[in-house]
C-alpha positions as CSV (number, residue, x, y, z in Angstrom):
1,X,-8.8,49.0,171.0
2,X,-7.5,46.0,172.7
3,X,-8.1,46.0,176.4
4,X,-10.6,47.4,178.9
5,X,-11.0,51.0,180.0
6,X,-12.8,52.8,182.6
7,X,-14.6,55.0,180.3
8,X,-18.4,54.9,179.9
9,X,-19.4,52.4,177.1
10,X,-21.9,53.3,174.2
11,X,-22.9,50.8,171.7
12,X,-24.1,52.2,168.2
13,X,-25.8,49.6,166.1
14,X,-26.7,49.6,162.3
15,X,-29.2,47.7,160.3
16,X,-29.1,47.2,156.7
17,X,-31.4,45.1,154.2
18,X,-32.1,45.1,150.6
19,X,-35.7,44.9,149.5
20,X,-35.1,40.9,148.8
21,X,-33.2,40.5,152.2
22,X,-36.3,42.2,154.0
23,X,-38.2,39.0,153.3
24,X,-35.6,36.6,154.9
25,X,-34.6,35.6,158.3
26,X,-32.5,38.5,159.0
27,X,-34.9,41.1,158.0
28,X,-35.2,44.7,159.0
29,X,-37.1,43.8,162.5
30,X,-35.1,40.9,163.1
31,X,-31.8,42.7,163.2
32,X,-33.3,45.5,165.4
33,X,-34.6,42.9,167.8
34,X,-31.0,41.3,168.0
35,X,-29.2,44.5,168.5
36,X,-31.8,45.7,171.3
37,X,-31.1,42.4,172.8
38,X,-27.6,43.2,173.0
39,X,-28.0,46.3,174.9
40,X,-27.3,48.7,172.0
41,X,-27.8,52.4,172.7
42,X,-28.7,53.9,169.5
43,X,-29.5,52.0,166.2
44,X,-29.4,53.6,162.7
45,X,-31.4,51.5,160.0
46,X,-31.8,51.8,156.0
47,X,-33.1,49.5,153.0
48,X,-30.0,49.9,150.6
49,X,-27.6,47.6,148.7
50,X,-24.3,46.5,150.9
51,X,-22.4,47.3,147.6
52,X,-23.1,51.0,147.7
53,X,-20.4,52.9,149.6
54,X,-22.5,56.0,150.1
55,X,-25.3,55.1,152.5
56,X,-26.9,58.0,154.4
57,X,-27.9,56.1,157.6
58,X,-24.5,54.3,157.7
59,X,-22.6,57.5,157.5
60,X,-24.7,59.0,160.4
61,X,-23.8,55.8,162.4
62,X,-20.1,56.0,161.8
63,X,-20.1,59.7,162.5
64,X,-22.2,59.3,165.7
65,X,-19.4,56.8,166.7
66,X,-16.5,59.2,166.0
67,X,-18.2,62.2,167.9
68,X,-18.5,59.9,171.0
69,X,-15.1,58.6,170.9
70,X,-13.8,62.3,170.6
71,X,-15.9,63.0,173.6
72,X,-14.1,60.2,175.8
73,X,-16.7,57.3,175.3
74,X,-15.7,53.7,175.0
75,X,-17.5,53.2,171.7
76,X,-18.4,50.0,169.8
77,X,-19.9,49.9,166.5
78,X,-22.2,46.7,166.1
79,X,-24.0,44.9,163.4
80,X,-25.8,41.6,163.4
81,X,-24.1,40.2,160.4
82,X,-20.6,41.1,159.0
83,X,-22.0,41.8,155.4
84,X,-24.4,44.5,156.9
85,X,-21.3,46.8,156.9
86,X,-20.3,46.1,153.2
87,X,-20.4,43.4,150.6
88,X,-17.1,44.6,149.2
89,X,-14.0,43.3,151.0
90,X,-12.0,46.4,150.1
91,X,-14.7,48.8,151.6
92,X,-15.3,46.8,154.6
93,X,-11.5,46.6,155.6
94,X,-11.3,50.3,154.8
95,X,-14.2,51.0,157.1
96,X,-12.9,49.0,160.0
97,X,-9.3,50.4,159.8
98,X,-10.8,53.9,159.9
99,X,-12.7,52.8,163.0
100,X,-9.6,51.4,164.5
101,X,-7.7,54.6,164.0
102,X,-10.6,56.6,165.9
103,X,-10.0,54.0,168.7
104,X,-13.7,52.6,168.0
105,X,-14.3,48.9,168.4
106,X,-16.5,46.7,165.9
107,X,-18.6,43.7,166.8
108,X,-20.4,41.4,164.5
109,X,-22.9,39.3,166.6
110,X,-23.4,36.3,164.1
111,X,-19.8,35.6,163.6
112,X,-18.7,36.5,167.1
113,X,-16.0,39.1,165.9
114,X,-15.0,41.7,168.3
115,X,-12.1,43.9,167.2
116,X,-11.2,44.9,170.8
117,X,-9.2,41.6,170.7
118,X,-6.3,40.4,168.4
119,X,-8.3,37.3,167.6
120,X,-11.2,39.1,166.5
121,X,-9.2,41.4,164.1
122,X,-8.0,38.2,162.4
123,X,-11.1,36.4,162.3
124,X,-12.7,39.7,160.8
125,X,-10.1,39.8,158.0
126,X,-10.4,36.2,157.0
127,X,-14.4,36.2,157.0
128,X,-14.4,39.3,154.9
129,X,-12.4,37.5,152.2
130,X,-14.7,34.5,152.3
131,X,-17.9,36.8,152.4
132,X,-17.0,38.4,149.0
133,X,-16.0,35.1,147.5
134,X,-19.4,33.8,148.4
135,X,-21.1,36.9,146.8
136,X,-19.0,36.6,143.5
137,X,-19.5,32.8,143.2
138,X,-23.3,33.3,143.5
139,X,-23.3,36.1,140.9
140,X,-21.3,33.8,138.7
141,X,-23.6,30.9,138.9
142,X,-26.6,33.1,138.3
143,X,-25.0,34.4,135.1
144,X,-24.4,30.9,134.1
145,X,-28.0,29.8,134.7
146,X,-29.6,32.6,132.8
147,X,-27.0,32.0,129.9
148,X,-28.1,28.2,129.9
149,X,-31.8,29.3,130.1
150,X,-31.2,31.4,126.8
151,X,-29.5,28.5,125.0
152,X,-32.5,26.2,125.9
153,X,-34.8,28.7,124.3
154,X,-36.6,29.6,127.7
155,X,-38.3,32.9,127.6
156,X,-36.9,35.2,130.4
157,X,-38.6,38.1,131.9
158,X,-42.3,39.0,132.1
159,X,-44.4,37.0,129.8
160,X,-46.1,39.0,126.8
161,X,-50.1,39.6,127.0
162,X,-52.0,38.1,124.2
163,X,-53.2,40.9,121.7
164,X,-56.9,39.6,122.1
165,X,-56.5,40.0,126.0
166,X,-54.9,43.6,125.4
167,X,-58.2,44.6,123.2
168,X,-60.5,43.2,126.0
169,X,-58.7,45.2,128.6
170,X,-59.2,48.3,126.5
171,X,-62.8,47.8,125.8
172,X,-63.7,47.0,129.5
173,X,-61.6,49.9,130.6
174,X,-63.6,52.3,128.7
175,X,-66.6,51.2,130.5
176,X,-67.1,53.7,133.5
177,X,-69.4,50.9,135.3
178,X,-66.3,48.9,135.8
179,X,-63.5,49.5,138.4
180,X,-59.9,48.8,137.3
181,X,-60.0,45.8,139.7
182,X,-63.0,44.4,138.1
183,X,-61.3,44.8,134.6
184,X,-58.3,42.9,135.9
185,X,-60.3,40.2,137.4
186,X,-62.4,39.5,134.1
187,X,-59.2,39.6,132.0
188,X,-57.2,37.4,134.5
189,X,-54.4,40.0,134.8
190,X,-53.0,42.3,137.5
191,X,-54.3,45.8,138.0
192,X,-50.7,47.0,137.3
193,X,-51.0,45.4,133.9
194,X,-54.3,47.3,133.2
195,X,-52.8,50.5,134.0
196,X,-49.7,49.8,131.9
197,X,-51.7,48.7,128.7
198,X,-54.0,51.7,128.9
199,X,-51.1,54.2,129.6
200,X,-49.4,52.7,126.5
201,X,-52.6,53.5,124.5
202,X,-52.8,56.9,126.1
203,X,-56.3,56.1,127.1
204,X,-58.5,57.8,129.8
205,X,-62.0,57.2,130.9
206,X,-64.8,59.5,129.6
207,X,-67.4,59.2,132.3
208,X,-70.9,60.4,130.7
209,X,-73.6,60.7,133.5
210,X,-76.0,57.8,133.4
211,X,-74.3,56.5,130.4
212,X,-72.7,53.0,130.1
213,X,-70.3,52.1,127.1
214,X,-71.8,48.7,127.2
215,X,-75.3,49.9,126.6
């Protein structure tokens, strides 16, 4: 959609984070704030991986853009960062081509990409390729690091709980005078660990009135 029109403008924003990304600089609230500062009219948001093609709120945002476009609005679909749309180059290009066919502009704030211009379209295509290259490179480095760790004999994953500690957890858990939090503190483990161990043992508390298992 190159060039300006006299139609009423509508900006539809989309926010996406994964669980890990939400703790980073471009977390959930940060993206919303940036879109609001850019006068976005409606914002759709969700916590989901960018490599998933079926994202409920993303689909709603795209459908909203298409509906407004058919009603004669000058529509722009906006994100803070290009990879919010998709982390797969093929999916990203298909999405943006679909928007173009529906006469809907796309704007990514961080990369300053605006497909209402020919330059913006070219920049979008180049950055999409580099974005997927970066993701694939990081994934490869992570696999190599994990492989090297195994070769070096490093134990990966959650450390095992000593059997003596397990028995202590079970004994204390069966004392109705102690809360799960107190059991965890006495054994220097998390409450989640306590629950996991007693669940594996299929244990439950037997709470006898005025009786302590430590008497």
